[in-house]
N, CA, C and O atoms as a Tripos MOL2 file, in Angstrom:
@<TRIPOS>MOLECULE
protein
  296   295    74     0     0
PROTEIN
NO_CHARGES

@<TRIPOS>ATOM
      1 N          -3.7890   16.6280   10.5570 N.3       1 MET1
      2 CA         -3.7290   16.5170    9.1160 C.3       1 MET1
      3 C          -4.2490   17.8260    8.5250 C.2       1 MET1
      4 O          -5.2480   18.3660    9.0010 O.2       1 MET1
      5 N          -3.5890   18.3320    7.5060 N.am      2 THR2
      6 CA         -4.0400   19.5610    6.8660 C.3       2 THR2
      7 C          -5.2010   19.2610    5.9380 C.2       2 THR2
      8 O          -5.3890   18.1090    5.5470 O.2       2 THR2
      9 N          -5.9880   20.2690    5.5720 N.am      3 PRO3
     10 CA         -7.1080   20.0260    4.6530 C.3       3 PRO3
     11 C          -6.6670   19.4080    3.3240 C.2       3 PRO3
     12 O          -7.3810   18.5700    2.7730 O.2       3 PRO3
     13 N          -5.5170   19.8030    2.8070 N.am      4 ALA4
     14 CA         -5.0310   19.2390    1.5430 C.3       4 ALA4
     15 C          -4.7180   17.7510    1.7050 C.2       4 ALA4
     16 O          -5.0360   16.9500    0.8260 O.2       4 ALA4
     17 N          -4.1000   17.3840    2.8170 N.am      5 GLN5
     18 CA         -3.7950   15.9800    3.0660 C.3       5 GLN5
     19 C          -5.0720   15.1820    3.2730 C.2       5 GLN5
     20 O          -5.1830   14.0490    2.8040 O.2       5 GLN5
     21 N          -6.0400   15.7700    3.9770 N.am      6 ASP6
     22 CA         -7.2800   15.0720    4.2760 C.3       6 ASP6
     23 C          -8.0510   14.7350    3.0010 C.2       6 ASP6
     24 O          -8.5940   13.6370    2.8840 O.2       6 ASP6
     25 N          -8.1050   15.6610    2.0490 N.am      7 SER7
     26 CA         -8.8600   15.4050    0.8250 C.3       7 SER7
     27 C          -8.1690   14.3820   -0.0660 C.2       7 SER7
     28 O          -8.8310   13.7180   -0.8620 O.2       7 SER7
     29 N          -6.8680   14.2430    0.0500 N.am      8 ALA8
     30 CA         -6.1340   13.2830   -0.7700 C.3       8 ALA8
     31 C          -6.1060   11.8940   -0.1290 C.2       8 ALA8
     32 O          -5.7810   10.9120   -0.7960 O.2       8 ALA8
     33 N          -6.4390   11.8060    1.1380 N.am      9 PHE9
     34 CA         -6.3890   10.5410    1.8620 C.3       9 PHE9
     35 C          -7.6560    9.7470    1.5750 C.2       9 PHE9
     36 O          -8.7590   10.1690    1.9230 O.2       9 PHE9
     37 N          -7.4860    8.5990    0.9400 N.am     10 ASP10
     38 CA         -8.6210    7.7550    0.5810 C.3      10 ASP10
     39 C          -8.2930    6.3330    1.0000 C.2      10 ASP10
     40 O          -7.7690    5.5580    0.2000 O.2      10 ASP10
     41 N          -8.5920    5.9810    2.2440 N.am     11 PRO11
     42 CA         -8.2200    4.6510    2.7310 C.3      11 PRO11
     43 C          -8.9790    3.5400    2.0120 C.2      11 PRO11
     44 O         -10.0900    3.7380    1.5190 O.2      11 PRO11
     45 N          -8.3540    2.3740    1.9650 N.am     12 ILE12
     46 CA         -9.0040    1.2020    1.3960 C.3      12 ILE12
     47 C          -9.8060    0.5480    2.5140 C.2      12 ILE12
     48 O          -9.2590    0.1720    3.5510 O.2      12 ILE12
     49 N         -11.0890    0.4200    2.2910 N.am     13 GLY13
     50 CA        -11.9820   -0.1540    3.3000 C.3      13 GLY13
     51 C         -12.0990   -1.6670    3.1730 C.2      13 GLY13
     52 O         -11.4910   -2.2690    2.2880 O.2      13 GLY13
     53 N         -12.8750   -2.2770    4.0530 N.am     14 PRO14
     54 CA        -13.0220   -3.7360    4.0620 C.3      14 PRO14
     55 C         -13.5600   -4.3080    2.7490 C.2      14 PRO14
     56 O         -13.0920   -5.3540    2.3000 O.2      14 PRO14
     57 N         -14.5260   -3.6440    2.1340 N.am     15 ASN15
     58 CA        -15.0680   -4.1430    0.8700 C.3      15 ASN15
     59 C         -14.0290   -4.0930   -0.2400 C.2      15 ASN15
     60 O         -13.9370   -5.0040   -1.0630 O.2      15 ASN15
     61 N         -13.2540   -3.0240   -0.2530 N.am     16 GLU16
     62 CA        -12.2140   -2.8830   -1.2600 C.3      16 GLU16
     63 C         -11.1110   -3.9200   -1.0500 C.2      16 GLU16
     64 O         -10.6110   -4.5110   -2.0070 O.2      16 GLU16
     65 N         -10.7410   -4.1350    0.2120 N.am     17 LEU17
     66 CA         -9.7340   -5.1550    0.5140 C.3      17 LEU17
     67 C         -10.2140   -6.5460    0.1090 C.2      17 LEU17
     68 O          -9.4300   -7.3630   -0.3740 O.2      17 LEU17
     69 N         -11.4910   -6.8080    0.3060 N.am     18 GLU18
     70 CA        -12.0530   -8.0950   -0.0900 C.3      18 GLU18
     71 C         -11.9550   -8.2820   -1.6030 C.2      18 GLU18
     72 O         -11.6050   -9.3630   -2.0770 O.2      18 GLU18
     73 N         -12.2630   -7.2330   -2.3530 N.am     19 LEU19
     74 CA        -12.1500   -7.2820   -3.8140 C.3      19 LEU19
     75 C         -10.7140   -7.5750   -4.2400 C.2      19 LEU19
     76 O         -10.4730   -8.4630   -5.0580 O.2      19 LEU19
     77 N          -9.7720   -6.8360   -3.6900 N.am     20 ILE20
     78 CA         -8.3600   -7.0250   -4.0260 C.3      20 ILE20
     79 C          -7.9040   -8.4250   -3.6310 C.2      20 ILE20
     80 O          -7.1800   -9.0790   -4.3810 O.2      20 ILE20
     81 N          -8.3230   -8.8820   -2.4600 N.am     21 ASP21
     82 CA         -7.9200  -10.2100   -1.9860 C.3      21 ASP21
     83 C          -8.4560  -11.3220   -2.8860 C.2      21 ASP21
     84 O          -7.7500  -12.2960   -3.1420 O.2      21 ASP21
     85 N          -9.6780  -11.1940   -3.3630 N.am     22 LYS22
     86 CA        -10.2370  -12.2180   -4.2540 C.3      22 LYS22
     87 C          -9.3830  -12.3410   -5.5150 C.2      22 LYS22
     88 O          -9.0680  -13.4480   -5.9520 O.2      22 LYS22
     89 N          -9.0180  -11.2140   -6.0870 N.am     23 ILE23
     90 CA         -8.1830  -11.2200   -7.2940 C.3      23 ILE23
     91 C          -6.8140  -11.7990   -6.9650 C.2      23 ILE23
     92 O          -6.2660  -12.5870   -7.7350 O.2      23 ILE23
     93 N          -6.2720  -11.4110   -5.8340 N.am     24 PHE24
     94 CA         -4.9750  -11.9170   -5.3780 C.3      24 PHE24
     95 C          -5.0100  -13.4350   -5.2100 C.2      24 PHE24
     96 O          -4.1010  -14.1330   -5.6590 O.2      24 PHE24
     97 N          -6.0540  -13.9410   -4.5650 N.am     25 GLN25
     98 CA         -6.1660  -15.3830   -4.3310 C.3      25 GLN25
     99 C          -6.2580  -16.1630   -5.6440 C.2      25 GLN25
    100 O          -5.6410  -17.2200   -5.7810 O.2      25 GLN25
    101 N          -7.0140  -15.6550   -6.5970 N.am     26 VAL26
    102 CA         -7.1200  -16.3090   -7.9040 C.3      26 VAL26
    103 C          -5.7500  -16.3540   -8.5760 C.2      26 VAL26
    104 O          -5.3450  -17.3870   -9.1100 O.2      26 VAL26
    105 N          -5.0530  -15.2400   -8.5450 N.am     27 GLU27
    106 CA         -3.7290  -15.1940   -9.1700 C.3      27 GLU27
    107 C          -2.7460  -16.1430   -8.4900 C.2      27 GLU27
    108 O          -1.9490  -16.7970   -9.1630 O.2      27 GLU27
    109 N          -2.7970  -16.2200   -7.1720 N.am     28 LEU28
    110 CA         -1.9190  -17.1580   -6.4660 C.3      28 LEU28
    111 C          -2.1930  -18.5820   -6.9220 C.2      28 LEU28
    112 O          -1.2650  -19.3580   -7.1510 O.2      28 LEU28
    113 N          -3.4600  -18.9190   -7.0510 N.am     29 GLN29
    114 CA         -3.8340  -20.2670   -7.4580 C.3      29 GLN29
    115 C          -3.3910  -20.5440   -8.8910 C.2      29 GLN29
    116 O          -2.8130  -21.5940   -9.1690 O.2      29 GLN29
    117 N          -3.6560  -19.6210   -9.7890 N.am     30 VAL30
    118 CA         -3.2820  -19.8000  -11.1950 C.3      30 VAL30
    119 C          -1.7660  -19.9150  -11.3420 C.2      30 VAL30
    120 O          -1.2640  -20.7260  -12.1220 O.2      30 VAL30
    121 N          -1.0510  -19.0950  -10.5830 N.am     31 ARG31
    122 CA          0.4090  -19.0860  -10.6710 C.3      31 ARG31
    123 C           1.0600  -20.1880   -9.8320 C.2      31 ARG31
    124 O           2.2730  -20.3950   -9.8860 O.2      31 ARG31
    125 N           0.2310  -20.8880   -9.0590 N.am     32 ARG32
    126 CA          0.7380  -21.9180   -8.1410 C.3      32 ARG32
    127 C           1.8350  -21.3430   -7.2430 C.2      32 ARG32
    128 O           2.9530  -21.8550   -7.1700 O.2      32 ARG32
    129 N           1.4710  -20.2840   -6.5830 N.am     33 MET33
    130 CA          2.4150  -19.4880   -5.8100 C.3      33 MET33
    131 C           1.9780  -19.4210   -4.3520 C.2      33 MET33
    132 O           0.7920  -19.2660   -4.0610 O.2      33 MET33
    133 N           2.9230  -19.5350   -3.4500 N.am     34 SER34
    134 CA          2.6550  -19.3560   -2.0280 C.3      34 SER34
    135 C           2.4460  -17.8740   -1.7480 C.2      34 SER34
    136 O           3.0930  -17.0200   -2.3540 O.2      34 SER34
    137 N           1.5410  -17.5790   -0.8300 N.am     35 ARG35
    138 CA          1.3030  -16.1720   -0.5190 C.3      35 ARG35
    139 C           2.4730  -15.5540    0.2610 C.2      35 ARG35
    140 O           2.5170  -14.3410    0.4650 O.2      35 ARG35
    141 N           3.4100  -16.3930    0.6890 N.am     36 LYS36
    142 CA          4.5370  -15.9020    1.4910 C.3      36 LYS36
    143 C           5.8260  -15.7670    0.6930 C.2      36 LYS36
    144 O           6.9030  -15.7050    1.2860 O.2      36 LYS36
    145 N           5.7490  -15.7180   -0.6390 N.am     37 CYS37
    146 CA          6.9650  -15.5570   -1.4380 C.3      37 CYS37
    147 C           7.0920  -14.1040   -1.9120 C.2      37 CYS37
    148 O           6.1340  -13.3320   -1.8600 O.2      37 CYS37
    149 N           8.2600  -13.7610   -2.3600 N.am     38 VAL38
    150 CA          8.5380  -12.3950   -2.8050 C.3      38 VAL38
    151 C           7.6200  -11.9910   -3.9570 C.2      38 VAL38
    152 O           7.1280  -10.8640   -3.9960 O.2      38 VAL38
    153 N           7.3920  -12.9080   -4.8910 N.am     39 GLU39
    154 CA          6.5350  -12.6080   -6.0370 C.3      39 GLU39
    155 C           5.1030  -12.3070   -5.6050 C.2      39 GLU39
    156 O           4.4530  -11.4260   -6.1670 O.2      39 GLU39
    157 N           4.6140  -13.0410   -4.6040 N.am     40 ALA40
    158 CA          3.2600  -12.8010   -4.0990 C.3      40 ALA40
    159 C           3.1690  -11.4360   -3.4320 C.2      40 ALA40
    160 O           2.1710  -10.7330   -3.5910 O.2      40 ALA40
    161 N           4.1880  -11.0630   -2.6970 N.am     41 GLU41
    162 CA          4.2030   -9.7420   -2.0690 C.3      41 GLU41
    163 C           4.1960   -8.6500   -3.1240 C.2      41 GLU41
    164 O           3.5100   -7.6390   -2.9730 O.2      41 GLU41
    165 N           4.9600   -8.8510   -4.1960 N.am     42 ALA42
    166 CA          4.9980   -7.8720   -5.2830 C.3      42 ALA42
    167 C           3.6400   -7.7830   -5.9740 C.2      42 ALA42
    168 O           3.1880   -6.6930   -6.3240 O.2      42 ALA42
    169 N           2.9920   -8.9270   -6.1680 N.am     43 LEU43
    170 CA          1.6630   -8.9490   -6.7780 C.3      43 LEU43
    171 C           0.6640   -8.1920   -5.9080 C.2      43 LEU43
    172 O          -0.1040   -7.3750   -6.4160 O.2      43 LEU43
    173 N           0.6680   -8.4540   -4.6190 N.am     44 ALA44
    174 CA         -0.2420   -7.7650   -3.7000 C.3      44 ALA44
    175 C          -0.0080   -6.2570   -3.7400 C.2      44 ALA44
    176 O          -0.9580   -5.4760   -3.7960 O.2      44 ALA44
    177 N           1.2480   -5.8570   -3.7120 N.am     45 ALA45
    178 CA          1.5820   -4.4300   -3.7560 C.3      45 ALA45
    179 C           1.1020   -3.8030   -5.0560 C.2      45 ALA45
    180 O           0.5930   -2.6820   -5.0570 O.2      45 ALA45
    181 N           1.2630   -4.5290   -6.1770 N.am     46 MET46
    182 CA          0.8380   -4.0180   -7.4720 C.3      46 MET46
    183 C          -0.6770   -3.8480   -7.5100 C.2      46 MET46
    184 O          -1.1700   -2.8370   -8.0110 O.2      46 MET46
    185 N          -1.4200   -4.8190   -6.9910 N.am     47 LEU47
    186 CA         -2.8770   -4.7160   -6.9850 C.3      47 LEU47
    187 C          -3.3540   -3.5390   -6.1290 C.2      47 LEU47
    188 O          -4.2650   -2.8080   -6.5190 O.2      47 LEU47
    189 N          -2.7350   -3.3650   -4.9710 N.am     48 ILE48
    190 CA         -3.1000   -2.2480   -4.0930 C.3      48 ILE48
    191 C          -2.7610   -0.9230   -4.7560 C.2      48 ILE48
    192 O          -3.5600    0.0130   -4.7240 O.2      48 ILE48
    193 N          -1.5900   -0.8390   -5.3510 N.am     49 GLN49
    194 CA         -1.1810    0.3990   -6.0170 C.3      49 GLN49
    195 C          -2.1070    0.7190   -7.1860 C.2      49 GLN49
    196 O          -2.4930    1.8720   -7.3770 O.2      49 GLN49
    197 N          -2.4630   -0.2960   -7.9650 N.am     50 ALA50
    198 CA         -3.3710   -0.0790   -9.0960 C.3      50 ALA50
    199 C          -4.7240    0.4200   -8.5940 C.2      50 ALA50
    200 O          -5.3060    1.3380   -9.1700 O.2      50 ALA50
    201 N          -5.2170   -0.1880   -7.5200 N.am     51 TYR51
    202 CA         -6.4930    0.2420   -6.9520 C.3      51 TYR51
    203 C          -6.4070    1.6940   -6.4920 C.2      51 TYR51
    204 O          -7.2970    2.4950   -6.7760 O.2      51 TYR51
    205 N          -5.3490    2.0220   -5.7920 N.am     52 GLN52
    206 CA         -5.1890    3.3810   -5.2850 C.3      52 GLN52
    207 C          -5.0030    4.3990   -6.4120 C.2      52 GLN52
    208 O          -5.3220    5.5770   -6.2460 O.2      52 GLN52
    209 N          -4.4910    3.9470   -7.5500 N.am     53 SER53
    210 CA         -4.2840    4.8770   -8.6630 C.3      53 SER53
    211 C          -5.5560    5.0650   -9.4860 C.2      53 SER53
    212 O          -5.5760    5.8560  -10.4280 O.2      53 SER53
    213 N          -6.6240    4.3330   -9.1300 N.am     54 GLY54
    214 CA         -7.9010    4.5820   -9.7780 C.3      54 GLY54
    215 C          -8.5100    3.3980  -10.4980 C.2      54 GLY54
    216 O          -9.6270    3.5080  -11.0030 O.2      54 GLY54
    217 N          -7.8210    2.2710  -10.5650 N.am     55 ILE55
    218 CA         -8.3940    1.0800  -11.1990 C.3      55 ILE55
    219 C          -9.2500    0.3890  -10.1490 C.2      55 ILE55
    220 O          -8.7370   -0.3590   -9.3170 O.2      55 ILE55
    221 N         -10.5430    0.6370  -10.1870 N.am     56 ARG56
    222 CA        -11.4520    0.1610   -9.1460 C.3      56 ARG56
    223 C         -12.3120   -1.0170   -9.6040 C.2      56 ARG56
    224 O         -12.9780   -1.6500   -8.7850 O.2      56 ARG56
    225 N         -12.3040   -1.3120  -10.8880 N.am     57 ASP57
    226 CA        -13.1290   -2.3780  -11.4410 C.3      57 ASP57
    227 C         -12.4310   -3.7280  -11.2910 C.2      57 ASP57
    228 O         -11.2490   -3.8560  -11.6100 O.2      57 ASP57
    229 N         -13.1620   -4.7380  -10.8050 N.am     58 ALA58
    230 CA        -12.5820   -6.0680  -10.5960 C.3      58 ALA58
    231 C         -12.0400   -6.6570  -11.8930 C.2      58 ALA58
    232 O         -10.9620   -7.2510  -11.9020 O.2      58 ALA58
    233 N         -12.7780   -6.4960  -12.9800 N.am     59 ASN59
    234 CA        -12.3170   -7.0400  -14.2550 C.3      59 ASN59
    235 C         -11.0370   -6.3670  -14.7290 C.2      59 ASN59
    236 O         -10.1490   -7.0270  -15.2700 O.2      59 ASN59
    237 N         -10.9390   -5.0680  -14.5280 N.am     60 ALA60
    238 CA         -9.7370   -4.3390  -14.9330 C.3      60 ALA60
    239 C          -8.5350   -4.7450  -14.0810 C.2      60 ALA60
    240 O          -7.4310   -4.9040  -14.6020 O.2      60 ALA60
    241 N          -8.7470   -4.9140  -12.7730 N.am     61 LEU61
    242 CA         -7.6540   -5.3530  -11.8990 C.3      61 LEU61
    243 C          -7.2050   -6.7630  -12.2630 C.2      61 LEU61
    244 O          -6.0080   -7.0510  -12.2900 O.2      61 LEU61
    245 N          -8.1650   -7.6400  -12.5420 N.am     62 SER62
    246 CA         -7.8270   -9.0090  -12.9410 C.3      62 SER62
    247 C          -7.0630   -9.0120  -14.2580 C.2      62 SER62
    248 O          -6.0830   -9.7420  -14.4080 O.2      62 SER62
    249 N          -7.5040   -8.2070  -15.2050 N.am     63 ALA63
    250 CA         -6.8310   -8.1290  -16.5050 C.3      63 ALA63
    251 C          -5.4060   -7.6220  -16.3390 C.2      63 ALA63
    252 O          -4.4920   -8.1090  -17.0040 O.2      63 ALA63
    253 N          -5.2120   -6.6520  -15.4620 N.am     64 LEU64
    254 CA         -3.8690   -6.1380  -15.2000 C.3      64 LEU64
    255 C          -2.9840   -7.2330  -14.6170 C.2      64 LEU64
    256 O          -1.8440   -7.4030  -15.0480 O.2      64 LEU64
    257 N          -3.4940   -7.9670  -13.6550 N.am     65 ALA65
    258 CA         -2.7260   -9.0630  -13.0470 C.3      65 ALA65
    259 C          -2.3930  -10.1280  -14.0860 C.2      65 ALA65
    260 O          -1.2770  -10.6470  -14.1110 O.2      65 ALA65
    261 N          -3.3630  -10.4550  -14.9470 N.am     66 ARG66
    262 CA         -3.1210  -11.4490  -16.0090 C.3      66 ARG66
    263 C          -2.0730  -10.9640  -16.9920 C.2      66 ARG66
    264 O          -1.2120  -11.7330  -17.4200 O.2      66 ARG66
    265 N          -2.1430   -9.6950  -17.3490 N.am     67 SER67
    266 CA         -1.1840   -9.1790  -18.3310 C.3      67 SER67
    267 C           0.2380   -9.2270  -17.7750 C.2      67 SER67
    268 O           1.1890   -9.4960  -18.5090 O.2      67 SER67
    269 N           0.3740   -8.9680  -16.4990 N.am     68 ILE68
    270 CA          1.6990   -9.0540  -15.8840 C.3      68 ILE68
    271 C           2.1530  -10.5090  -15.8290 C.2      68 ILE68
    272 O           3.3200  -10.8060  -16.0800 O.2      68 ILE68
    273 N           1.2390  -11.4110  -15.5030 N.am     69 ARG69
    274 CA          1.5620  -12.8320  -15.4590 C.3      69 ARG69
    275 C           1.9760  -13.3340  -16.8300 C.2      69 ARG69
    276 O           2.9480  -14.0800  -16.9490 O.2      69 ARG69
    277 N           1.2580  -12.9380  -17.8550 N.am     70 ASP70
    278 CA          1.5160  -13.4160  -19.2070 C.3      70 ASP70
    279 C           2.7900  -12.8540  -19.8150 C.2      70 ASP70
    280 O           3.3220  -13.4160  -20.7720 O.2      70 ASP70
    281 N           3.2820  -11.7550  -19.2700 N.am     71 HIS71
    282 CA          4.4760  -11.1140  -19.8280 C.3      71 HIS71
    283 C           5.7150  -11.2380  -18.9660 C.2      71 HIS71
    284 O           6.7390  -10.6190  -19.2570 O.2      71 HIS71
    285 N           5.6360  -12.0230  -17.9210 N.am     72 ARG72
    286 CA          6.8160  -12.1600  -17.0570 C.3      72 ARG72
    287 C           7.7790  -13.1730  -17.6740 C.2      72 ARG72
    288 O           7.3420  -14.1230  -18.3250 O.2      72 ARG72
    289 N           9.0590  -12.9840  -17.4810 N.am     73 PRO73
    290 CA         10.0490  -13.9200  -18.0470 C.3      73 PRO73
    291 C           9.9760  -15.2750  -17.3510 C.2      73 PRO73
    292 O           9.5880  -15.3810  -16.1870 O.2      73 PRO73
    293 N          10.3550  -16.2930  -18.0910 N.am     74 GLY74
    294 CA         10.4360  -17.5980  -17.4580 C.3      74 GLY74
    295 C           9.4900  -18.5260  -18.0420 C.2      74 GLY74
    296 O           9.4220  -19.6830  -17.6250 O.2      74 GLY74
@<TRIPOS>BOND
     1     1     2 1
     2     2     3 1
     3     3     4 2
     4     3     5 am
     5     5     6 1
     6     6     7 1
     7     7     8 2
     8     7     9 am
     9     9    10 1
    10    10    11 1
    11    11    12 2
    12    11    13 am
    13    13    14 1
    14    14    15 1
    15    15    16 2
    16    15    17 am
    17    17    18 1
    18    18    19 1
    19    19    20 2
    20    19    21 am
    21    21    22 1
    22    22    23 1
    23    23    24 2
    24    23    25 am
    25    25    26 1
    26    26    27 1
    27    27    28 2
    28    27    29 am
    29    29    30 1
    30    30    31 1
    31    31    32 2
    32    31    33 am
    33    33    34 1
    34    34    35 1
    35    35    36 2
    36    35    37 am
    37    37    38 1
    38    38    39 1
    39    39    40 2
    40    39    41 am
    41    41    42 1
    42    42    43 1
    43    43    44 2
    44    43    45 am
    45    45    46 1
    46    46    47 1
    47    47    48 2
    48    47    49 am
    49    49    50 1
    50    50    51 1
    51    51    52 2
    52    51    53 am
    53    53    54 1
    54    54    55 1
    55    55    56 2
    56    55    57 am
    57    57    58 1
    58    58    59 1
    59    59    60 2
    60    59    61 am
    61    61    62 1
    62    62    63 1
    63    63    64 2
    64    63    65 am
    65    65    66 1
    66    66    67 1
    67    67    68 2
    68    67    69 am
    69    69    70 1
    70    70    71 1
    71    71    72 2
    72    71    73 am
    73    73    74 1
    74    74    75 1
    75    75    76 2
    76    75    77 am
    77    77    78 1
    78    78    79 1
    79    79    80 2
    80    79    81 am
    81    81    82 1
    82    82    83 1
    83    83    84 2
    84    83    85 am
    85    85    86 1
    86    86    87 1
    87    87    88 2
    88    87    89 am
    89    89    90 1
    90    90    91 1
    91    91    92 2
    92    91    93 am
    93    93    94 1
    94    94    95 1
    95    95    96 2
    96    95    97 am
    97    97    98 1
    98    98    99 1
    99    99   100 2
   100    99   101 am
   101   101   102 1
   102   102   103 1
   103   103   104 2
   104   103   105 am
   105   105   106 1
   106   106   107 1
   107   107   108 2
   108   107   109 am
   109   109   110 1
   110   110   111 1
   111   111   112 2
   112   111   113 am
   113   113   114 1
   114   114   115 1
   115   115   116 2
   116   115   117 am
   117   117   118 1
   118   118   119 1
   119   119   120 2
   120   119   121 am
   121   121   122 1
   122   122   123 1
   123   123   124 2
   124   123   125 am
   125   125   126 1
   126   126   127 1
   127   127   128 2
   128   127   129 am
   129   129   130 1
   130   130   131 1
   131   131   132 2
   132   131   133 am
   133   133   134 1
   134   134   135 1
   135   135   136 2
   136   135   137 am
   137   137   138 1
   138   138   139 1
   139   139   140 2
   140   139   141 am
   141   141   142 1
   142   142   143 1
   143   143   144 2
   144   143   145 am
   145   145   146 1
   146   146   147 1
   147   147   148 2
   148   147   149 am
   149   149   150 1
   150   150   151 1
   151   151   152 2
   152   151   153 am
   153   153   154 1
   154   154   155 1
   155   155   156 2
   156   155   157 am
   157   157   158 1
   158   158   159 1
   159   159   160 2
   160   159   161 am
   161   161   162 1
   162   162   163 1
   163   163   164 2
   164   163   165 am
   165   165   166 1
   166   166   167 1
   167   167   168 2
   168   167   169 am
   169   169   170 1
   170   170   171 1
   171   171   172 2
   172   171   173 am
   173   173   174 1
   174   174   175 1
   175   175   176 2
   176   175   177 am
   177   177   178 1
   178   178   179 1
   179   179   180 2
   180   179   181 am
   181   181   182 1
   182   182   183 1
   183   183   184 2
   184   183   185 am
   185   185   186 1
   186   186   187 1
   187   187   188 2
   188   187   189 am
   189   189   190 1
   190   190   191 1
   191   191   192 2
   192   191   193 am
   193   193   194 1
   194   194   195 1
   195   195   196 2
   196   195   197 am
   197   197   198 1
   198   198   199 1
   199   199   200 2
   200   199   201 am
   201   201   202 1
   202   202   203 1
   203   203   204 2
   204   203   205 am
   205   205   206 1
   206   206   207 1
   207   207   208 2
   208   207   209 am
   209   209   210 1
   210   210   211 1
   211   211   212 2
   212   211   213 am
   213   213   214 1
   214   214   215 1
   215   215   216 2
   216   215   217 am
   217   217   218 1
   218   218   219 1
   219   219   220 2
   220   219   221 am
   221   221   222 1
   222   222   223 1
   223   223   224 2
   224   223   225 am
   225   225   226 1
   226   226   227 1
   227   227   228 2
   228   227   229 am
   229   229   230 1
   230   230   231 1
   231   231   232 2
   232   231   233 am
   233   233   234 1
   234   234   235 1
   235   235   236 2
   236   235   237 am
   237   237   238 1
   238   238   239 1
   239   239   240 2
   240   239   241 am
   241   241   242 1
   242   242   243 1
   243   243   244 2
   244   243   245 am
   245   245   246 1
   246   246   247 1
   247   247   248 2
   248   247   249 am
   249   249   250 1
   250   250   251 1
   251   251   252 2
   252   251   253 am
   253   253   254 1
   254   254   255 1
   255   255   256 2
   256   255   257 am
   257   257   258 1
   258   258   259 1
   259   259   260 2
   260   259   261 am
   261   261   262 1
   262   262   263 1
   263   263   264 2
   264   263   265 am
   265   265   266 1
   266   266   267 1
   267   267   268 2
   268   267   269 am
   269   269   270 1
   270   270   271 1
   271   271   272 2
   272   271   273 am
   273   273   274 1
   274   274   275 1
   275   275   276 2
   276   275   277 am
   277   277   278 1
   278   278   279 1
   279   279   280 2
   280   279   281 am
   281   281   282 1
   282   282   283 1
   283   283   284 2
   284   283   285 am
   285   285   286 1
   286   286   287 1
   287   287   288 2
   288   287   289 am
   289   289   290 1
   290   290   291 1
   291   291   292 2
   292   291   293 am
   293   293   294 1
   294   294   295 1
   295   295   296 2
@<TRIPOS>SUBSTRUCTURE
     1 MET1         2 RESIDUE 1 A MET
     2 THR2         6 RESIDUE 1 A THR
     3 PRO3        10 RESIDUE 1 A PRO
     4 ALA4        14 RESIDUE 1 A ALA
     5 GLN5        18 RESIDUE 1 A GLN
     6 ASP6        22 RESIDUE 1 A ASP
     7 SER7        26 RESIDUE 1 A SER
     8 ALA8        30 RESIDUE 1 A ALA
     9 PHE9        34 RESIDUE 1 A PHE
    10 ASP10       38 RESIDUE 1 A ASP
    11 PRO11       42 RESIDUE 1 A PRO
    12 ILE12       46 RESIDUE 1 A ILE
    13 GLY13       50 RESIDUE 1 A GLY
    14 PRO14       54 RESIDUE 1 A PRO
    15 ASN15       58 RESIDUE 1 A ASN
    16 GLU16       62 RESIDUE 1 A GLU
    17 LEU17       66 RESIDUE 1 A LEU
    18 GLU18       70 RESIDUE 1 A GLU
    19 LEU19       74 RESIDUE 1 A LEU
    20 ILE20       78 RESIDUE 1 A ILE
    21 ASP21       82 RESIDUE 1 A ASP
    22 LYS22       86 RESIDUE 1 A LYS
    23 ILE23       90 RESIDUE 1 A ILE
    24 PHE24       94 RESIDUE 1 A PHE
    25 GLN25       98 RESIDUE 1 A GLN
    26 VAL26      102 RESIDUE 1 A VAL
    27 GLU27      106 RESIDUE 1 A GLU
    28 LEU28      110 RESIDUE 1 A LEU
    29 GLN29      114 RESIDUE 1 A GLN
    30 VAL30      118 RESIDUE 1 A VAL
    31 ARG31      122 RESIDUE 1 A ARG
    32 ARG32      126 RESIDUE 1 A ARG
    33 MET33      130 RESIDUE 1 A MET
    34 SER34      134 RESIDUE 1 A SER
    35 ARG35      138 RESIDUE 1 A ARG
    36 LYS36      142 RESIDUE 1 A LYS
    37 CYS37      146 RESIDUE 1 A CYS
    38 VAL38      150 RESIDUE 1 A VAL
    39 GLU39      154 RESIDUE 1 A GLU
    40 ALA40      158 RESIDUE 1 A ALA
    41 GLU41      162 RESIDUE 1 A GLU
    42 ALA42      166 RESIDUE 1 A ALA
    43 LEU43      170 RESIDUE 1 A LEU
    44 ALA44      174 RESIDUE 1 A ALA
    45 ALA45      178 RESIDUE 1 A ALA
    46 MET46      182 RESIDUE 1 A MET
    47 LEU47      186 RESIDUE 1 A LEU
    48 ILE48      190 RESIDUE 1 A ILE
    49 GLN49      194 RESIDUE 1 A GLN
    50 ALA50      198 RESIDUE 1 A ALA
    51 TYR51      202 RESIDUE 1 A TYR
    52 GLN52      206 RESIDUE 1 A GLN
    53 SER53      210 RESIDUE 1 A SER
    54 GLY54      214 RESIDUE 1 A GLY
    55 ILE55      218 RESIDUE 1 A ILE
    56 ARG56      222 RESIDUE 1 A ARG
    57 ASP57      226 RESIDUE 1 A ASP
    58 ALA58      230 RESIDUE 1 A ALA
    59 ASN59      234 RESIDUE 1 A ASN
    60 ALA60      238 RESIDUE 1 A ALA
    61 LEU61      242 RESIDUE 1 A LEU
    62 SER62      246 RESIDUE 1 A SER
    63 ALA63      250 RESIDUE 1 A ALA
    64 LEU64      254 RESIDUE 1 A LEU
    65 ALA65      258 RESIDUE 1 A ALA
    66 ARG66      262 RESIDUE 1 A ARG
    67 SER67      266 RESIDUE 1 A SER
    68 ILE68      270 RESIDUE 1 A ILE
    69 ARG69      274 RESIDUE 1 A ARG
    70 ASP70      278 RESIDUE 1 A ASP
    71 HIS71      282 RESIDUE 1 A HIS
    72 ARG72      286 RESIDUE 1 A ARG
    73 PRO73      290 RESIDUE 1 A PRO
    74 GLY74      294 RESIDUE 1 A GLY
């Protein structure tokens, strides 16, 4: 790995995964959604992407998930 790649690489550790998973589990329950459906996979990807883009606060991640839930069609 080059020095530029190394400084940009910021893996998600166990504590961070636990935080994301807690928010994910709450959303699955609220949405009454199986974790094995396409929508759940999209939600998980969105939470991980948001975390990686700098949203590290649990309340902010939860608010983002809620806003997407509240604005989805159907």
